Steps between C-alpha positions, in 0.01 A plus 500: 500500500742723691870536430758298696873531544704233677829319496380145570228313688459193717212266563278606787464280805175487701696526823539814710797711387710681758532877498850601598584320825134460602284191443131584521279251676156409369186505717254217436202711389307377199397848392850646476818452301779422742569668829596834354267793499379581146623822349246736348478770235215750552367672192354819648494707818819358643801709615739271316431521126727204422668226698877485459740216585879491463703196385877521542726286280859493630782416264534152652136423410495656153341264251333277762131425437288773656182293504270801543146361521161641591189329633161645406627792289147559371184623670277195538143608426374191687705576810261759644163526328197698618649543845571129540829320516546167326699193589874561466448869565828689453388856552434636150225760498344693213263775608367605159409200290462685173834679511832341386769406750861433403821425692848553352820333624818675377859387577769755415875502549819686409432446130130586501191282497562129546139381488154656512173305532144631507217295642126557463219331697417129477316240708782290643812526710811408298870532554731636236869532423591866475870446439681169541843588358824644627594865533825688493623656823308804612189621680161423348157640588165321464210743489136393524220741419125456447254706300132485596279506810601194698793312642705209377652261753804307383811325629860525374806284538856477366752217502784483750731683554289797393247692704223755457564808711293811563461784747131573426252233389138391527357167617151353503381354832205264447239382745542147370850485652494386861878449516783740579625626164851632440504845347875574477845421636735781601874449550631739767878534461770634730505828305152569641617487860391815684262607223121507500300239310147595399230244407198664337158360401215674320123439485461189718156640591549462872589247767196279437608422143845349550792475734854586390823411677875458453719216621842633594826303456492390864152349450313779676157581358426870481144603414468778244236771497223427247416811299155644468308541175696727263770565758861391567629353827873506581695290752864597562787307655842620610737234367732345755746213455246242624260607222742430216391223267182392324164658582179337375175687458169311526131574463189302599146591404275494806161325520349842567585624150219656302648450151603211279836657413692800623772680302775615739814696423834441680805726506845475661719791605844541656541846650197598288667380179368203296661165572416178317374166630444166326149414388318250281514127446225244440425136439265431209202279570535131426468407129497866395629556150694804395339689213695563182829385642793593275847385596781626279858385537777697333818296530842458341596187300602329826154558647610770743277807545634806321547788747309807396293316240125545482202437277206695372149418385366645179122496503337186641695231323865592427799489733847623413828494695668822602872436510794694642700689242679276254326173588397297195177292493568131441163327533147522636286213626147453636559246778140499627180631354374559148653718234786510253859625477528780246872563539775478763370832632121455474249240619124514451281332762138456600381617845525238770792339679807559287872457545735649243875483482729729304866416460748775417873507493712781636684711248834333454787507262854372511841654525788293368830590664833376368864602527779514246873568509613766254832362383637656185224475243356193675196482733553194716187380689553473876305256716449505875557874543288628795276803456220661701155594370173579676645407839625161382848371417527273197776381267540539127346402274153536654151581377309675777117524497399851612205733500520774237733783590863607499744291703861602579750216470788515749808307378769362727870566457713244316877520564704604201218694336295817510131552424258782435166461680241415231184701447194369687321220322147580386242224540179502297205266546545183297842602370862415572767768501871452557768665709861409431767574759823577319832434673804652332792264562831639631812314378874560485788369295866508599822424309819407682841495322763313695782581468437840349872588446702251299769463243408526137301203371483337839171338612253652746172361639175687416203422729160650416220456758127589485331541841159598642309489829183413307377161630355382168720338235592728211614371158817666375793485263836627623771579246844662468607747232882504456692791347757464222813334634311282750435137406354189662434143401216469754125575445430867546128468585284276715117465526332422830285626788579695811309612809546595863804309630562333161716720272583425137877484432717505188874433531752512217883512484602775257837578342564875524750651259412867556353720768127535442152440642271197472120515537248268668140514369190358673215427261205547461530822700817617322670579830871563439817545701873511419827365631853619418834329466829685456803352320841597622665710217827347354663849503681730255827686412617844371790627287590858396764609248638854455742593212720805565406773260234271358173317578354369826276193526356271771341157493266348766412130497214339700362144509152395614327164505247458221231254403759301312859571579620846605435847365828687436481877458795716377461881527759708307539876547732700265566875464662495151451342164695176491570236239509124561432508870576157650305384807684213670247256648653158573258210539521292820698178474525176687152360458403164359370679193656812338327823576298642211421866432152557355397759244620852567256789533644856479337834572679833449505834312339465161792654298749247630589179322423261781465173316713282729749235393613223729871434487605231747448640849446846356207689356593762241293809425611645163432864588354683796424862568467666841219344701388184681478153347328199655578146388309197633514129438410176670784295640449126499728314742489230761734691728364608841400862541809596699731404208331653198602866545822563306703823491429722197755698300490805269720611209490690168 
């Protein structure tokens, strides 16, 4: 059994199949097959060692059933015996009975041999399926060659829209055919205008054997010159616009013929260069059965033919699918005939009429695409975010079925965020990988202090606001950090959500007793900002005392608002050693409650005795030496700030 390769097959129909745009008409002669002249392969002593036919498969027809069939591919030993022709004579002749005769049909294409069949002699005319499946786009060549002393008449056909084309071919004209038989159809196009068309015939054996003619597009019959024995006759035509279109070439064997069958060779030339014409076509006799018909379908799980798929035969009983790269066999089935399914990629069958189906799935994996918002240490899933992949626009989250490979994912911009384009997602057959689009959220926090200049321990309004242009809601906690000397009875933090057009606010009235800075914090991203408030200073006073021929001293007093009460600072500078220095520092009067002086803190030269003693409105330092002394205390009073600075005094 020869080897086959094919993508899929279809059932054969016993009706005439069109070749290209031409439908071939059948002549009602009992001793012929259809109205098309049989083709012939001559084994020896013939100028054309092998017959060659071209089949073109355009991209639009890739995968369509080719339906390449042959009638009488074998030499029928009963067709012409002892110089006699039998009933149903088709033109087979074997000149040396004891020598083998073999004919080989080989179909090749861009990827090598598609199918090759060898036929030996038998005693019947059969028709056979050479290749029923689909082919990928490209140009294919069918070559027919015979080995042995004889000639093998046969007929070929293909399914529409395909055609058999050739520039040089051989036919067999038989004396049993009284009708006009079509040899070829030639399409003369506008590009041929002004050029010379040559129609050649070889070895007709003279004018008494057969007549040859062409029918031009305008219906005009033009007789062609019949060639003599072993010679070539050429008829040329200068192409003019009225000759554009379809030319048909016919032959009729004359009653004066001296032979049962006559092998004749045709050739077509345009400006002496080969040009192809359409040939072939046949109608099988009624009730004829195809021998060893094998129809193989290679389809996807939806039943659609797989482009580029094929099958091969191993020996005489095994068929296997040949799948495009990555395709995975799913199942095999013997729909007609006898045999068994070995595996999804192997079926064993017995010769006869068989139909086998293989199902395979394309290589496919999945790519899951989602999006998250990077917000602090949180990854917030985002839904409905558009992205582009493999020419399509989808929204997150999405799981996209794809053939294996690397696929770039193109995110779209979301206001109030930035993103880094993710690495392409890699898809493997049967697996699911993930690509996550990460959007880094952009937020801001502001803190407004109003008023920001006030009297000591007056109340100001703090307003913290978290904002973003990000359209998705973000959880947050907004809080205020107050410095020492700032107090509030209101909540200093608020939880909530904010998004584009919906800020999160925190407002709190705060009592400010000293100039300082508050802080607003946005969690969970720890975004911080500050706001200042300045307290008007109550003021200060100075006194300096000089003693003639003695010491000189000065005292500076300043008062500032503190967290509780006021901070009073007294700075004493002396240039001599003094005993019992008295600093006069009257307390303010007139309030509802008496003013109270807090604990005294003194800093000064280490050798001095600076342990202070309060004596009424005075502060006494037992002994001082030259240098600077700083005394501080907190003044507690309900007097307003503009009435708490009293005038200091200095004595010793």
